[in-house]
C-alpha positions in Angstrom: 7.9 4.4 26.1 9.1 7.9 26.7 12.6 8.1 25.3 14.6 6.4 22.6 17.2 5.4 25.2 14.9 2.9 26.9 14.4 0.7 23.8 16.4 -2.4 24.5 18.1 -4.4 21.7 16.1 -7.5 22.7 12.9 -5.7 21.8 13.9 -5.1 18.1 12.5 -7.6 15.6 14.9 -9.2 13.1 16.5 -6.7 10.7 15.2 -7.5 7.2 18.5 -6.6 5.7 20.9 -8.9 7.6 18.7 -10.8 10.1 20.4 -9.1 13.1 18.4 -8.7 16.3 20.3 -6.0 18.1 19.9 -2.3 17.5 20.9 1.0 19.0 18.5 3.9 19.6 19.2 7.1 17.6 16.4 9.5 18.7 12.7 9.7 19.5 10.2 10.6 16.7 6.5 11.1 16.2 3.9 11.7 13.5 4.5 15.3 12.4 2.1 15.1 9.5 -1.3 13.8 10.6 -1.1 13.9 14.4 -1.0 10.2 15.4 -0.1 10.8 19.1 2.2 7.9 20.1 5.9 8.3 20.6 8.3 6.2 18.5 12.1 5.9 18.0 14.5 5.5 15.2 16.9 2.7 15.8 19.9 1.4 13.8 20.8 -2.3 13.4 24.1 -2.9 15.2 25.2 -5.5 12.5 24.5 -3.7 9.2 23.4 -0.2 10.1 19.9 -0.4 8.6 17.6 2.3 10.2 14.1 1.3 11.5 11.2 2.7 13.3 10.5 1.2 16.7 8.2 -0.2 17.9 7.5 -1.8 14.5 3.8 -1.8 13.7 2.2 -5.1 12.5 0.0 -5.8 9.5 -3.1 -5.8 11.7 -2.3 -2.2 12.8 -1.9 -0.7 9.4 -5.5 -0.6 8.2 -6.8 1.2 11.3 -3.8 3.6 11.2 -4.3 4.6 7.5 -8.1 4.6 7.7 -8.0 7.1 10.6 -5.1 9.4 9.7 -4.4 9.1 5.9 -6.2 11.8 3.9 -8.0 9.8 1.2 -11.6 10.4 2.4 -12.2 13.3 0.0 -10.6 12.0 -3.2 -12.4 13.1 -6.4 -12.6 10.3 -9.0 -13.1 12.8 -11.8 -9.7 14.4 -10.9 -8.1 11.0 -11.0 -9.5 10.2 -14.5 -8.3 13.5 -15.9 -4.8 13.0 -14.4 -4.6 9.5 -15.8 -5.3 10.7 -19.3 -2.3 13.0 -19.1 -0.1 10.0 -18.6 -0.2 9.1 -22.3 0.1 12.5 -23.9 3.1 13.1 -26.2 5.0 15.3 -23.8 4.1 13.3 -20.7 7.5 11.6 -20.3 9.4 14.9 -20.6 7.0 16.6 -18.1 7.5 13.8 -15.6 11.3 13.9 -15.9 11.4 17.7 -15.5 9.1 17.7 -12.4 10.6 14.6 -10.9 7.3 12.7 -11.0 8.6 9.8 -13.1 9.5 8.0 -9.8 6.5 5.7 -10.4 6.7 2.0 -11.4 3.6 1.9 -13.5 5.3 3.9 -16.2 7.5 0.8 -16.8 4.5 -1.3 -17.8 4.1 -2.5 -21.4 0.8 -2.7 -23.3 -0.8 -6.1 -22.7 1.0 -6.9 -19.5 -0.7 -7.8 -16.3 0.4 -5.4 -13.5 -0.1 -5.7 -9.7 0.3 -2.5 -7.7 0.8 -3.1 -4.0 -0.2 -0.1 -2.0 -2.1 1.4 -5.0 -3.4 4.3 -2.9 -6.2 6.3 -4.7 -5.9 4.1 -7.8 -4.3 6.7 -10.0 -1.4 4.4 -10.9 -3.9 1.7 -12.0 -5.7 4.2 -14.2 -2.4 5.3 -15.8 -1.3 1.8 -16.4 -4.7 1.1 -18.1 -4.2 4.1 -20.3 -0.9 2.7 -21.4 -2.7 -0.6 -22.3 -2.0 -2.9 -19.4 -4.4 -5.0 -17.3 -4.2 -4.0 -13.6 -4.9 -5.3 -10.1 -4.3 -3.4 -6.8 -3.8 -4.0 -3.1 -4.4 -1.3 -0.6 -4.5 -1.3 3.3 -6.5 1.9 3.5 -10.2 1.1 3.7 -11.1 4.5 2.4 -10.0 3.3 -1.0 -12.9 0.8 -1.3 -15.3 3.6 -2.3 -12.8 5.0 -4.9 -12.1 1.6 -6.5 -15.8 0.8 -6.8 -16.5 4.1 -8.5 -13.6 3.6 -10.9 -14.4 0.0 -11.6 -10.9 -1.2 -10.5 -10.1 -4.6 -9.0 -8.5 -3.6 -5.7 -8.1 -5.9 -2.7 -8.4 -4.0 0.7 -5.9 -5.7 2.9 -2.4 -7.0 2.3 -0.3 -9.4 0.2 -0.5 -11.8 3.1 -4.2 -12.4 2.2 -3.1 -14.0 -1.1 -5.4 -11.8 -3.3 -5.7 -12.7 -7.0 -4.3 -16.1 -6.0 -4.7 -17.7 -9.5 -2.9 -14.9 -11.3 0.8 -14.3 -12.1 2.1 -10.9 -13.0 4.5 -9.5 -15.6 5.2 -6.4 -13.4 4.7 -5.9 -9.6 4.9 -2.2 -8.5 5.5 -0.9 -5.0 5.5 2.9 -5.2 6.5 4.3 -1.8 5.4 1.1 -0.2 8.2 -1.2 0.9 9.2 1.2 3.6 5.7 0.9 5.1 5.9 -3.0 5.2 6.7 -4.5 8.7 8.8 -7.3 7.1 9.9 -6.2 3.7 12.2 -9.2 3.2 9.3 -11.6 3.6 7.3 -9.5 1.1 10.1 -9.8 -1.5 10.3 -13.6 -1.0 6.5 -13.9 -1.3 6.5 -11.9 -4.5 8.8 -14.4 -6.2 5.9 -16.8 -6.4 3.6 -14.2 -8.0 5.7 -13.4 -11.0 5.5 -14.9 -14.5 8.7 -16.1 -16.1 10.6 -13.0 -17.0 8.6 -10.9 -14.6 10.0 -8.0 -12.7 9.5 -5.9 -9.6 9.8 -2.1 -9.6 10.1 -0.4 -6.2 10.3 3.3 -5.3 11.2 4.4 -1.7 12.9 7.3 0.1 16.6 7.4 0.0 18.0 7.9 3.5 21.3 8.9 2.0 19.8 11.7 -0.1 21.1 15.2 -0.4 17.9 16.7 1.1 17.9 14.2 4.0 21.5 15.1 4.9 20.7 18.8 4.7 17.4 18.7 6.6 18.3 16.2 9.3 15.5 15.4 11.7 13.1 17.6 9.7 13.4 15.5 6.6 9.8 14.9 5.4 10.5 11.3 4.5 11.1 10.0 8.0 7.3 10.0 8.1 7.1 8.1 11.4 5.3 5.8 12.2 4.1 5.1 8.7 7.6 4.5 7.4 8.9 1.5 9.3 12.1 1.1 7.4 14.6 3.8 6.1 16.6 2.3 3.3 19.9 3.4 1.6 20.9 1.9 -1.7 23.3 -0.4 0.0 20.7 -1.6 2.5 18.2 -2.5 -0.2 20.7 -4.2 -2.5 21.8 -6.4 0.4 18.2 -7.3 1.3 17.3 -8.0 -2.3 20.2 -10.3 -2.7 19.4 -12.1 0.5 15.8 -12.7 -0.9 17.1 -14.1 -4.2 17.0 -11.1 -6.5 19.5 -9.1 -8.6 19.4 -5.4 -9.3 18.5 -4.8 -13.0 18.4 -1.0 -12.8 18.6 1.7 -10.2 18.4 5.5 -10.2 17.4 8.4 -7.9 14.5 10.8 -8.5 13.6 13.9 -6.6 10.1 15.2 -7.1 10.2 19.0 -7.2 7.1 19.2 -5.0 8.9 17.2 -2.3 11.6 19.9 -2.2 9.0 22.7 -1.9 7.4 20.8 1.0 10.8 20.3 2.6 11.5 24.0 2.5 8.1 24.6 4.3 8.7 21.7 6.8 12.1 23.2 7.8 10.3 26.3 9.1 7.6 24.5 11.1 7.6 23.2 14.7 4.7 20.7 15.0 3.7 19.6 18.6 3.3 15.9 19.1 -0.3 14.8 18.6 -1.1 17.8 16.4 -1.6 17.5 12.6 0.6 19.7 10.5 -1.2 22.5 8.5 1.1 21.7 5.6 -0.4 18.2 5.1 -4.1 19.1 5.8 -6.6 18.3 3.2 -8.7 21.2 2.0 -12.4 20.8 2.6 -14.6 21.5 -0.5 -16.4 24.9 -0.3 -19.8 23.2 -0.1 -18.7 21.5 3.1 -17.5 24.7 4.9 -20.6 25.9 6.6 -20.5 29.7 7.2 -17.1 30.2 5.5 -17.2 32.9 2.8 -15.9 31.8 -0.6 -14.1 34.4 -2.8 -15.8 35.3 -6.0 -14.8 33.3 -9.1 -12.9 36.2 -10.7 -10.8 36.7 -7.5 -10.0 33.0 -7.3 -8.9 33.0 -10.9 -6.6 35.9 -10.4 -5.1 34.3 -7.3 -4.6 31.0 -9.2 -2.8 32.8 -12.1 -0.5 34.7 -9.7 0.3 31.6 -7.8 1.3 29.8 -10.9 3.5 32.6 -12.1 5.3 32.6 -8.8 5.7 28.9 -8.7 7.0 28.8 -12.3 9.7 31.3 -11.4 10.7 29.1 -8.4 10.4 25.8 -10.1 12.9 26.5 -12.9 16.1 26.7 -10.7 14.7 24.0 -8.4 14.2 21.6 -11.3 17.8 22.2 -12.5 19.1 21.6 -9.0 17.1 18.4 -8.5 17.9 16.9 -11.9 21.6 17.5 -11.1 21.3 15.9 -7.7 19.5 12.9 -9.3 22.3 12.5 -11.9 24.8 12.2 -9.0 22.7 9.5 -7.3 21.8 11.7 -4.3 18.1 12.1 -5.0 15.3 11.9 -2.5 13.8 8.6 -3.8 15.4 5.4 -5.0 13.8 3.7 -8.0 15.0 0.1 -8.3 14.0 -2.7 -10.7 14.8 -6.2 -9.5 14.4 -9.6 -11.1 14.6 -13.1 -9.5 17.9 -14.8 -9.8 17.5 -17.9 -12.0 19.4 -20.8 -10.7 21.1 -23.0 -13.2 
């Protein structure tokens, strides 16, 4: 595949929103974060307009993709524990609102509930839910997380929901933080989740909003296209239609824009990343002990740099936070946070 134009409608899997099987190519796209070299395309369902990445990767492809390219090999579990303790401080909710980091489903959990986080990543969300007082389970495709989960003593299944992990358990809350857009068949995932909920259970999903202000402004450079990892690109209307088709109703919905995302967006707008090359913006810093022959600045100099950096960032973040909270209030934020519950038939 060399261009978006040679993708034929017959090659597009069924649209998860409406079931349609014809789509029109929009443009070519590639991994401009981590350097996966293949060429993909963005296509739009001819029936409902839902945007997808093509060819659509399968469940069997995801573990190898994330294990090779996603940067979780150097996660420090001590940092995760310290961050999780911050989740239950008195001012934590205000801090999360101001910084736009409250777009996380685990903050909806109640003490004593059993929570499943699908795509739990490094496990930070599980630690935060534990700090709130919940029992937690996780599912993660990235095999690098096995080491982290073992060190933290977390129950995490490496694989997917299709493996039927924790089969005997039913959950009060299922969380998918920035996950549903990674799933090849999100409608099938929602249908499967109905059987994993306790009576009164709920699902909280957070995913990029393809109709956001920053997407419209940045166009092809929007950081949340994130091809090929994002297989689906939802608007609020798309997701509402898919949820209803799968037997759910929307209980709550809002948009949230992390301030850090906007800073990264400003940087991405200035970069031209060649296909097959990782972006320096998303590179993971190697610890000084692993950098043979690279001089490390003295501690005093590093401290001064850190203080100066924080002063500069504080001056930038104030107006940025005001802008993003205003955008979120209008429903134009970069991520959609949706709570859904199964429709109870009379």
